C-alpha positions in Angstrom: 179.3 162.2 90.3 178.4 158.7 89.2 178.1 157.6 92.9 175.7 160.5 93.5 173.5 159.4 90.6 173.5 155.8 91.8 172.6 156.8 95.4 169.8 159.1 94.1 168.3 156.4 91.9 168.7 153.8 94.6 166.9 156.1 97.1 164.0 156.6 94.7 163.7 152.8 94.1 163.9 152.1 97.8 161.1 154.6 98.6 159.0 153.0 95.8 159.5 149.5 97.1 158.9 150.5 100.7 155.6 151.9 99.5 154.4 148.4 98.8 154.7 147.5 102.5 153.5 150.6 104.3 149.8 151.2 104.9 146.7 150.4 107.0 146.7 146.8 105.8 149.9 145.1 106.9 151.4 142.8 104.3 154.4 140.5 104.5 157.2 140.1 101.9 155.5 136.9 100.6 152.1 138.6 100.4 153.6 141.5 98.4 155.3 139.1 96.0 152.1 137.1 95.6 150.1 140.3 95.1 152.5 141.6 92.5 152.3 138.3 90.6 148.5 138.2 91.1 148.9 134.8 92.9 147.7 136.1 96.3 144.2 136.4 97.7 141.6 138.7 96.2 142.2 141.1 99.1 146.0 141.1 98.8 145.9 141.5 95.0 143.4 144.4 95.4 145.5 146.2 98.0 148.7 145.9 95.9 147.3 146.7 92.4 144.3 149.0 93.2 145.8 151.0 96.1 149.5 150.8 96.6 151.0 150.5 93.1 148.8 153.4 91.7 149.7 155.5 94.8 153.4 154.8 94.3 153.2 155.6 90.6 151.2 158.8 91.2 153.8 160.0 93.7 156.7 159.3 91.4 155.0 161.0 88.5 153.9 164.0 90.5 157.2 164.6 92.2 159.2 164.2 89.0 156.9 166.6 87.1 157.1 169.2 89.9 160.9 169.0 90.1 161.2 169.4 86.3 158.7 172.2 86.2 160.6 174.0 88.9 163.9 173.7 87.0 162.3 175.2 83.9 160.7 178.1 85.7 163.8 178.9 87.8 166.0 178.8 84.7 163.7 181.2 82.8 163.4 183.6 85.6 166.9 183.2 87.0 165.3 183.1 90.4 165.5 180.1 92.8 162.2 181.1 94.4 160.2 180.4 91.2 158.1 177.2 91.3 154.8 175.9 89.8 152.8 176.5 93.0 154.1 180.0 93.6 153.6 181.1 90.0 150.0 179.7 89.8 150.4 176.7 87.5 149.4 174.1 90.1 146.5 176.2 91.6 145.3 177.0 88.1 145.3 173.3 87.1 143.5 172.6 90.4 140.7 175.0 89.3 140.6 173.0 86.0 140.3 169.7 87.8 137.5 170.9 90.1 135.5 172.4 87.1 136.2 169.3 85.0 134.7 167.1 87.8 131.5 169.1 87.5 131.3 169.0 83.7 131.5 165.2 83.2 130.7 162.5 85.8 131.0 159.6 83.3 134.6 159.9 81.9 135.9 162.2 84.7 139.6 161.5 84.4 139.6 162.6 80.7 137.5 165.7 81.4 139.6 166.7 84.4 142.8 166.1 82.4 141.6 168.4 79.6 140.4 171.0 82.1 143.7 170.9 84.1 145.8 171.3 81.0 143.6 174.1 79.6 143.6 176.0 83.0 147.4 175.6 83.4 148.0 176.8 79.8 145.8 179.8 80.5 148.0 180.6 83.5 151.0 180.2 81.2 149.6 182.6 78.7 148.8 185.1 81.4 152.4 184.8 82.7 153.8 185.3 79.2 151.8 188.5 78.9 153.1 189.6 82.4 156.6 188.8 81.3 156.3 191.2 78.3 155.0 194.1 80.5 157.0 193.4 83.8 160.0 195.7 84.2 161.9 192.9 86.1 161.9 189.2 86.8 160.7 190.1 90.3 157.6 191.7 88.7 156.9 188.5 86.9 157.2 186.6 90.1 154.8 188.9 91.9 152.4 188.5 89.0 152.6 184.8 89.4 151.8 185.0 93.1 148.7 187.1 92.3 147.6 184.4 89.8 148.2 181.6 92.4 146.2 183.3 95.1 143.3 184.0 92.7 143.3 180.4 91.5 143.3 179.0 95.1 140.3 181.3 95.9 138.5 180.0 92.8 139.1 176.4 93.9 137.5 177.2 97.2 134.7 179.0 95.5 133.9 176.0 93.3 134.1 173.5 96.2 131.8 175.5 98.5 129.4 177.0 96.0 128.7 174.0 93.7 126.0 171.6 94.8 127.6 168.3 93.9 128.2 165.1 96.0 131.5 164.6 94.3 133.1 167.9 95.1 133.9 167.1 98.8 136.4 164.5 97.5 138.3 167.3 95.7 139.0 169.4 98.8 142.3 167.5 99.0 143.4 169.5 95.9 143.9 172.4 98.2 146.6 170.6 100.1 147.5 167.6 97.9 147.1 163.8 98.3 147.6 160.5 96.5 144.7 158.6 97.9 142.4 159.1 94.9 144.9 158.3 92.1 143.6 155.9 89.6 145.1 154.0 86.7 143.2 156.2 84.2 144.5 159.5 85.8 148.0 158.1 86.0 148.0 157.2 82.3 146.8 160.6 81.3 149.3 162.3 83.7 152.2 160.4 82.1 151.2 161.5 78.6 150.8 165.1 79.7 154.1 165.1 81.7 155.9 163.5 78.7 155.0 166.5 76.6 156.3 168.8 79.3 159.6 166.8 79.5 160.1 167.2 75.8 159.4 170.9 75.8 161.8 171.6 78.6 164.6 169.1 77.8 164.9 170.5 74.2 165.8 173.9 75.8 168.6 172.7 78.1 171.3 174.7 76.2 169.1 177.7 76.0 168.4 177.6 79.8 172.1 177.4 80.4 172.7 180.5 78.3 169.7 182.4 79.8 171.5 182.3 83.2 173.8 184.9 81.6 170.9 187.2 80.9 168.5 187.7 78.0 170.8 190.1 76.0 173.8 187.8 76.4 171.8 184.7 75.5 170.4 186.4 72.4 173.9 187.4 71.4 174.9 183.8 71.6 172.2 182.7 69.2 169.3 181.9 71.5 165.8 182.8 70.4 164.9 184.1 73.9 161.2 184.6 73.4 160.7 181.1 71.8 162.8 179.4 74.5 160.8 181.1 77.3 157.5 180.2 75.7 158.5 176.6 75.3 159.8 176.3 78.8 156.8 178.0 80.4 154.5 175.8 78.4 156.4 172.7 79.3 156.3 173.7 83.0 152.6 174.3 82.8 152.0 170.8 81.3 154.2 169.2 84.0 152.4 171.0 86.7 149.0 170.0 85.3 150.1 166.4 85.2 151.1 166.5 88.9 147.8 168.1 90.0 145.9 165.5 88.1 147.2 162.7 90.3 148.4 164.5 93.5 146.5 167.7 93.8 148.1 171.1 94.6 151.4 170.5 96.3 153.9 173.2 97.1 157.6 173.3 97.9 158.6 170.3 95.8 159.2 172.4 92.7 161.2 174.8 94.8 163.4 172.5 96.8 164.1 169.7 94.2 165.9 172.1 91.8 167.8 173.7 94.7 169.1 170.3 95.9 169.8 169.2 92.4 171.9 172.3 91.8 173.9 171.7 95.0 174.5 168.0 94.1 174.9 168.0 90.3 175.7 171.6 89.3 174.0 174.2 87.0 174.2 172.3 83.7 170.5 171.8 82.8 171.3 168.5 81.1 172.1 167.1 84.5 170.0 169.4 86.6 166.7 168.6 85.0 166.8 164.8 85.5 168.4 165.3 89.0 165.5 167.6 90.1 163.0 165.1 88.6 164.4 162.3 90.7 164.7 164.4 93.8 161.1 165.5 93.4 160.0 161.9 93.0 161.9 161.0 96.2 160.5 163.9 98.2 156.9 163.1 97.3 157.3 159.3 97.7 159.0 159.7 101.1 156.4 162.2 102.3 153.6 159.8 101.3 155.4 157.0 103.3 155.4 159.3 106.3 151.7 159.9 105.9 150.9 156.2 105.6 153.2 155.2 108.5 151.7 157.9 110.8 148.5 155.8 111.3 146.3 158.9 111.9 142.5 158.6 111.6 142.3 161.4 109.1 145.1 161.2 106.4 147.5 164.1 106.6 147.5 166.1 103.4 150.6 165.6 101.3 151.2 169.3 101.0 151.5 169.7 104.7 154.4 167.1 104.8 156.2 168.6 101.8 156.0 172.0 103.5 157.4 170.6 106.8 160.2 169.0 104.9 160.8 171.7 102.4 160.4 174.8 104.6 163.5 174.2 106.7 165.6 173.3 103.7 164.6 176.6 101.9 165.1 178.6 105.1 168.6 177.2 105.6 169.5 178.0 102.0 168.2 181.6 102.3 170.2 182.1 105.6 173.3 180.8 103.8 172.7 183.2 100.9 172.3 180.4 98.4 168.9 181.5 97.0 168.8 184.5 94.7 
């Protein structure tokens, strides 16, 4: 088990370091070091600190947040198909970012962060209401899909209907991307994601017991409604943080918990950090592929994560490992 943790952490660090070298502007090892220590040329320092380090940081934060959000939602629903994109958290936060971009052009990272969190929490409240009325967890899941599709349509509506020169830059929120991440949005995303981490991590034992069923968990002393509210809220915050820096990205919150379960078992005290690391690795590696491809138009991040995550999910379904 210790070896697996070491390999996983090492893989994430390797992907992060590799991100310093891969891109349109080729840099050598010496230039990377000079850039990191701000002893290089103005161009080198700018490439490292204004483009690559923010992009790496955004990928790590977004991937970890999506992985953690997926763990929380799958634990609450006892369904391995639950994830922040499918349940509408990420698309909902995307609506918030698009609207926030229209509201304030001056301090846009703050306005977008507030709007993303608000929109994601609105989705959470809708899903909590659905949970009370749904006759099964599958009904909850279908309600989330309806919310997700509606939110995606609203993003498109805002982009195409609003007359703003800034909105075309937000079309990437439909498919995801790290190219517009800034230090301001990264700092805000870290704060928001930290709140989500606290909310979910404090419910690790409750999530373990919820796998037995609501009645059994309640019998063992779990305040089921409170636990679900906290986890759903934490998942919404984590999803909002990921959207703020990476746009709407699917599959990561689905695949990361699935792989974490296979590698580290069902105990949420291990599963949550494992899924966060795996999510960070998936997003960072996908972004490396995008930058290494050298295409004229940058491939959306969500396309790569779907290409990687789709076969993994399909293989798991065919082997009967997803319920």
